[in-house]
C-alpha positions, 0 to 999 in steps of 0.5 A, a space after each residue: 653504086 657504080 658512078 656510071 649509074 649516079 644520077 647528076 646533081 644540079 641546082 634548084 635555079 637549074 629545076 625552075 625553083 629558087 634554092 630559098 624555096 627550097 629551103 622553106 619546103 624543107 623547114 615546113 616539111 618539119 610539121 608538128 605531126 611528123 618527124 622527117 628522115 629523108 628528102 629528094 627532088 629531082 626535075 628532068 632526072 636530076 637531083 636538085 634537093 636532097 637531105 636527112 635527118 641524122 641518124 638517118 642517112 642517104 645509104 640506110 634502106 628504110 621501110 617502104 610499106 605499101 610503097 612496096 606495091 608498086 615495086 610489086 606492080 613494076 614487076 607485073 608489068 615488066 612481065 607483061 613486056 616480056 609476054 609471059 602475062 596479060 593484064 586479062 588473064 583470070 586470077 583462078 586460072 593462073 591458081 588452078 592448082 592452088 584451089 584444086 589442092 586447097 579444094 576451094 568452091 570459088 564464088 561466081 564473081 571470083 572466077 571473073 577477076 583479072 590481074 588489071 582488077 588486082 592491080 586497080 584494086 577492083 577485086 570487087 570484095 566485100 572486106 579486106 581479105 586477111 593476110 594471116 595464115 593461108 592468105 591465097 585461100 583465104 583471097 579465094 574464099 572471102 565474099 564478093 559484094 561488086 562486080 570486078 572492076 565496078 567499085 575500089 577496095 584498098 585491098 593488102 590481100 591483092 598485093 600479095 596476089 599479085 607477088 604470088 602471080 609473079 612467082 607463078 607466071 616467071 618461075 622467081 621471086 618479086 626481087 630475083 625477078 626484078 634485080 636483072 631486069 629493074 635493079 641492077 638497070 637503074 642503079 638499084 642496089 639489090 643487094 642493100 634493097 631488103 624484101 621480107 618473106 612470107 613463110 612460104 617462101 614468096 616476098 611479102 607485102 608490105 615488106 621492102 626497105 629501099 634507100 631513099 634514092 632508090 625510090 626515086 629512081 623508080 619514080 624517074 622510071 615511071 615519069 620516062 614513060 618505062 625508059 631508062 636511058 635507052 632501054 624501054 624496062 616496062 612497056 610505055 602502054 603500062 606505065 600510061 595505064 598505071 598512071 592514071 584514074 582507073 577507078 575512083 575512090 570517092 568514098 575511100 576513108 582516107 584524107 582529100 588525096 586518097 579520093 582523087 583516084 587510083 591507078 595501078 597500085 598507085 594514087 592520083 593527087 589533088 593536082 590533076 596529072 600528079 600521081 604518088 607510089 604511097 606507104 603508110 605514114 608518109 612514104 610517098 614518091 611524087 610523079 608529076 610527067 608533064 613537069 618532069 618532077 619527081 619528090 619522094 619521102 622517108 617519114 614517119 608521120 602520124 596518122 590521119 592527118 599527119 601525111 596528109 599535111 606533108 603532101 600539101 607542104 610539098 604541093 604548096 612549096 615545092 611543086 606548084 611553084 615549080 617554074 619551067 624556065 630555068 632560075 638565075 643562079 643565088 651561088 649565097 642562097 645555094 651554099 646556104 640551103 647546102 649548110 642546111 641539109 648537111 645540118 638537119 637531125 631529129 631531137 635528141 631523147 630526154 637525158 637521164 637525171 635521176 639516180 636508181 633507189 636499187 641496183 638495176 645490174 644483174 641478169 633476169 630471167 623472164 617469169 611470165 608475158 611476152 614483152 620484147 624489143 623489136 621492130 614492131 608495126 601496129 595498125 590502131 586496135 591490131 596486132 603486130 603485122 611485122 611479127 609474121 616476118 622475123 627470122 624465126 630461127 631466132 629466139 623471138 620471145 624474150 626469155 632472158 636479159 641483162 643491164 650493165 651500167 658504164 659511164 653514160 651507157 646502160 648495156 642491155 642484152 636480150 637472149 645473150 644474142 642481141 646487144 643495145 647500147 643506150 645512151 644515158 645522155 639522150 645522144 641518138 648515136 647510130 649502131 647496128 645489132 643482131 636480132 630477129 630481123 637480120 638484114 634490119 640492124 640499125 638502131 639508137 637507143 637511149 636510157 633513164 630513170 623515169 623513176 627512181 625505181 622504173 628504168 626506161 629504154 628507149 629503141 629507135 629502129 631507123 630502117 624505119 619508124 619504129 620505135 619500142 619503149 621498154 619499161 621496168 620497174 622493181 616492185 618486191 622482187 618482181 621486175 615488172 616489164 612493159 614494152 610500148 611498139 609506136 603505132 604513129 596514130 592519133 587515136 592508138 598510139 602504142 601496141 602494149 605487151 606485159 611481162 615479169 622476170 626475177 634476178 637470177 640469184 633471187 631465182 
């Protein structure tokens, strides 16, 4: 990042909060229903607290989930500011060609949906249209139960349509459109920022990966009514509408902060006048315009209660205790806070304590099933939503693999292309590897024998909260494979798939 674009750093006391209070907030953020990854807080656009839990760090992009909807909404706002789009344009007019090409018979109420309705998730659908397959057709053929603009239904399909609106009205994908108009102006490194795509080439949702500071910069832009330094990047009118309750969400299934209302691809909070960008498992950007206070978090919160607990901690230990005036400097407390922030790390995995009954070393050929180690994210009872974003030019199925054991390390090679180096002492060492998500290379891995005949390799894909446990159990000449992908949900926490393999010399 260019030096002139660095955000100013100040002490918490200069932000009206004591260093001891910030330390207490960070301590309480590490509650039992989350794993914290990154945290930053700013007052008047100046950073007064920041920390990452190693191996996560300030330069690493992290999954945003539905926080990414707010980047798409910002693109809509810029297009409105540039007069390339009106929020009152009807979706059927924007996608007239696509509707005709598909010979879609559009329901009458669907013809009334405007861009504004899509931004506020008041499309009127009876259920969220599927984002599998031809999601544009799915959107226009979905059943409409309510008059558009009158009823809230959380709608990821609509967010996908907003990205398509940007492409239709500007001729550019969202990331390409935002790069000169947003990223370069507020100091986001566009080359580092990751935006995965649908098979049709449109930037996907939910598929953004940003640094914690990237997200803080977006929050500061909104706090400043769309203005950065001396330039109005997004119109003040659009930001004012975005940061307001456009529709009530009293009947939403979320925890308490999901029932406080919805703006333009963002939520109202339980503190009046506070709003947030919000992504699954607790990817937050909290904005309090009146206090000029912004807080952002990357974490792996366990649904359904973990993310709400994180919000409660931030409210009680930070937002609601912020003074409007500066506090006296406390150098000793500040130095203690900085040292504490630098010391944070996530708990290491269990080390290996057993010796195997057989030699696992060698190359194996998969003969059945489809148990792979890749990044996976799936809702309870659902499939891997991220599989569609893979680089399909790469070998997706695990067709062969090998194990090589070195002192304190197991080397797990997949399809001869991906090398996973797994520590056997439980230490989480940050590494990179080529995989089916070429832009998401960061991982930590450990290996241990959970039984003398079962090897477990635990892969933390640290560009997210995603984790894959691969278990290999040797039974009568067959290697039984189990892939377990973390869902982060109390009710259904693992997406499980299985397979079998044989050692090459035994074929």
